N, C-alpha and C positions, 0 to 999 in steps of 0.2 A: 931569050930568057929574061933579059931585063924588061922586056915588054910584058911578060907574064907577071913578074913581081909588081910592076907598076899597076897592073889591072887588079891584082889581089889587094893591094893597098887601097886602091880606089874603092873597092867593094867593102872593105872593112870600115872605111871612113863613112860610106853611105849607111852601112848597118848601124854604126854608132850614132849617126844623126837620127836614124829612125827610132832607135832605142830611147834617145834623149827626148824625142818628140812624144813618145807614149809615157815615159817615166815621169815627166814633170806633171802632167795632168793627174796621173795615178797618185803621185805623192801628195799633190794638193788635195785630191779627194780623200785620201787617207787621213791627212791632218784635219780636214774639215769634219770627217766622221768622228775622229778622236775628240776634237774639241766639243762637238755637239753631244757626245756621249757623256762628257763630264757634267753637262747640264741635266742629262736624263737620270743620273744617279740620285738615290734618295738623299734628302738633306739629313744631316746628323741631328738626332733627337735633342731637343733643347731641355734642359733641366727645369722641372716645374717650379713655379714660384712658391715660396713658403706661404702657408695660409696666414691670413691676418688674425691676430689674437685680439678679441674684443675685451677690454678691461671688465672685470666682474662688476665694477661700480655701475656700469651701464646696463646691466641685466635688470629685467623687470620681474618682480615677484612680490607676493604679499606675505604677511606673517600672521601667526596665530599665537595667542598667549595660553599657557598652561593654566587652566582654571579649575575650580573645585565645584563639584556638584553631584547629582544623582544620575545613575545610568541603569537601564533595565534591558534584559534580553527577552524579546518577545517572539512568539510563533504565531503565524496566521494560517488558519485552515478554512478553506472555502467549502460552503455547503450549498446544496440545491433543495429548494422547498418542494415537497410532494404532499398534495392535499389528501391522499388516501392511504389506507392500510389494506393490503390484499393478501389473501392466502390461497394457494393452489393446493387442493386436497387430493391425495393419491392413496391407493390401497397398499401399494408396495408388494402385492401378491400376484405372481404371474399365472396366466392361463387357468383362471377359475371362472365358472359361470357367474353371470350377474344375477342378483336377486331383484333389486329395484333401485331406481333413482327417484326419490320422492319430491324433488324440487325442479323448478324450471328457471331460466334466466328472468330476472326481474322480481322474483319472490323475496319478501322480507323474512329474515330468520332471526331467531334468538340464540344466544350462546347455549350449546348443549342439545339443540334440535338434531334429530336423526335426519341426515340428508340422503344417504345412499348406503346400500349394503350388497355384498356378494351373496351367492347361494350359501346359506348358513344351516341348511337342513341337517347335515351330518354333525356339525358342531353342536347344534341345539339338542339333537338326540343324545349325544354323549353327555352333555351337561345334565339333561333330565335324568339319565340313567344313574349318574353319580349322585345327584341330589336324592333320588329314591333310595339308593343304597345307604346313603348317610342317614336318612330317616330311619331305616330299619336298624342300623347299627346303634343309633341313639336310643331307640326303644329297648334294644337288648341290653345296652349299658345301664339304663335305668332299672331294668329287671335284675341285672346282676348286682347292682348296688343295693337294692332292697333285699335281695337274697343274702348278701353279705351282712347287712344289719341284723337280719333275723338269725343268721347262723351265730353271730357274735353274742346275741341275747341268749340263745339256747345254751351255748357253751358256758356263758356266765352262770346260768341257773344250775348247770351240772358241775359247777366248781372249777371249770376250766381245765379238766383233766385231759380233754382232747380238742385239737384245733383242726381236725381233718376237714370238717364242713366249711369252716370259715376260710381255710387256705384254698379250697377249691373255688369258693365264690370270689375270693380276692384275685385268683388267677384269671377268672372270667372278666372281672372288672379291668384288669391290666390289658387283657387281649383286646377288648372292645375299645378301650381308650386309645390304644396304639392304632387299631384299624381305622378309627374315626380320624385321627391325625393324618394318616396316609391318604384317606379319601378327601379330606379338606384340602390338602396340598394339590391333589389331582384335580379337584374342582376349580381351584384357583388357576391352574394352568389351562384348563379347558375354557374357562370364562375369558381368560386373556386371549386365547386363540379365537374365540367367538367375536370379541370386541375388535380384533384386528381386521375383521371383515366388514366393519361398519365405519361410516364417516359421520362425524358430528360437527356442528357449527362451532368454530373456535371463538366466535364473538358475535355480537349483534351486528347485522349488516344486510347487504343485498347480494343475492346470487347474481353474478355477472356472467357465469358460464355453467352449463350443466350438460354432461355427455348424453347424447341420444343413444339408447340401447334397444336391442330386440332379443328374441329368444335365443339366438345363436351367439350373442355377444359374450366375449371372454375378456378377462382383465389383463392389463399390461403392467409390468413392474413400475414403470416411470410415467405412465400416462396420467394426465390431470382429469379427474372425474367431475369435480365441482370447484368453482372459484367463488369465494366470498369476499366482498369488498366492504370496508367500513368507511363511508364517506364522512363520518363525524370526527375522524382523527386527523391530525396534521403533524408532519414531521419534516425536519431538515436532515438530509442524508449526505454523507461524504464518504468517499473511498480514499483512505489516507494511510501513510506509514506512521503517522503520529497518533494512532488509535489509542495508545496507552495513556494519552493525556486526557482521555474522556472516560473515567470510571463510571460504571453504571450507577445511577441514582444521584449523581452530582448535577448541580444547576450551572447553566452557561447562558451568556447573553449573545444572541446572534444579531449582528448589525447588517441592515439592508438599506437600500436607497429610500425605502418607505418608512423606515424607523427601526427600533430595536425590539427584539422579541425574547422573552424569558423562556428557556427550555430546560428540559431535564434529559440526561442520557439514559437511553433504554436499550434493552437487548434487541439487536437487529432481527432476531428470529420472530419477534412479536409483529414485525411488519413484513414478513415474508422474505427477508433477506438472509443471506448466509452470515453466520457469526464466525466462520472459520477463517484461518489465515489464507490470503489470496496471493497472487503473483506479486513479486517485488516487495514482499513483507507488508502488504497493505491489508487492511480490514475495513469492513463497513462500520460506520459510526452513525447512529440515529439519535437525533435530538427532538424529543416530542414537545410541542408547544404547550405552555401552561396558560398563555393568555387566551382570553375569549375571542379577541379579534385576531384573525389569521390573514396572511397575505392572500392576494388574489392572483390566480394564474401561476406561471412558472417564475419563481423569484430566486435570485442568488444572494447568499449572505456570507458573512465572514465572522469567525470567532477569533478574538485576540487573546492569547494566553501569555502571562508573564512567567517565564521559566526561571529567571534569576534576576536579582536586583542588588545593587550596591549603592550605598548612600555616603555622601560627603567624601568623594574620592577625586583624585586628579584626572582631568579629562583633556583630550585633544580631539579635533576633528579627524575622522578616519583618513581623509585625504592627505593629512600632514605626516602620516606614518607609512613607510614602505618596508617591505620584507625582502630578505635575501636568505634563502634556505629556511632555517629554523630561527633566524634572528630578525629583530625589528630595529629600524633606524629612523632617525629624524635628521633633517638638515638644519644647521644653525649657523649664524654668522658671528665670528668673534670680534674683538675690539679692533682688529686690523682690517676688518672687512672681508676676511677669508671665509668662504663657504665650505663647511666640512660636515661629515656624517657623524652622528653620535648614536651609539647603541642604547636602546631603552628596553625595559621589560613591560609587556602589555598584559592586560587582564581582560575584562569583559568588554564585548562590543555590542552596540545597540543604538538605534536611533541616529546613526551617522556619526557617533562618537566612539572613542576607545579609551578604556581606562589605562592610565600610566602608573604602573606599580613602582618602578624605580628608574633612575637615570635623569630625571628632570625635577625641578622644584616649581611650586606654584609661583606664577608671575613671569617665568622665563618665556622667551619668544622662540618660535621655530619658524622655518621658512615653509610656505605653502605654495606649490606651483613653481 
């Protein structure tokens, strides 16, 4: 029995030695891992350094003095020169047979010349019938007036005791007078309808297009039948929202690279352009040249208009004033060298300057840049 206890003790001692043999390396390994893990952990964030503050005295800037002078608000409108006036002529009557086109491309025409017409046979017949009826009515009116004069004379000789005859003649005069007025109005309407089927030259010029027709040709409401071009006119044209600045009949000076040209504002319709309001609130503006010498080729010009002007007011360069919302400010430096903002009230702007209404006095300096 003592032998067995001694054997068990020997086994426990051997097991303890084996445990120590494995435990020591494992412990060393664990410590090594622990120590290396400390180095793998992120470093604690360092507090950022405070920014350096540069003294204001070291800043670079320029100044501008509040001065007194004149300022003007100007508008500039660009124009393009066009050496011709052209009109496209249309009947505006749909699906009616043509009568004739009397001109061809290249023909020279005078204002008022008949250029083309639709079939006017029915309208001409109606006009002739009404004219004939008017002639008959006028003859009968003259007869009724003579009869009234005779009746009045006879009644006067008889002492005027009866007016039956003159009343009858007067009724005839009234009837024929009324009938003539009705027929004259009718004739005017018929003549107008007849003229709507004819195209006349709106100006002296050259036919640059004429529609070719045949016996079966019929009119279209919007088709161009004849185009007349006046190569003797010259005009600067602009499409602008500032059209109200160019009242018809007023003179303007157009500046180009080749020189200045005196012009007068004309109705755009005279040059075949729409006079109606276009997209974006724009309209066509036409300035016809008054000078005998005209530009050659396609030329761009500019009209400068003074919209407002102030004289002897306080001024600053626009770049010296800044805005925040509806307020305007300037930077200035006080006696201690401190830069601060000062609110000012501004007026007119123009030519790179701005009017100072209040907040500064003449001779004061503000910071620019």
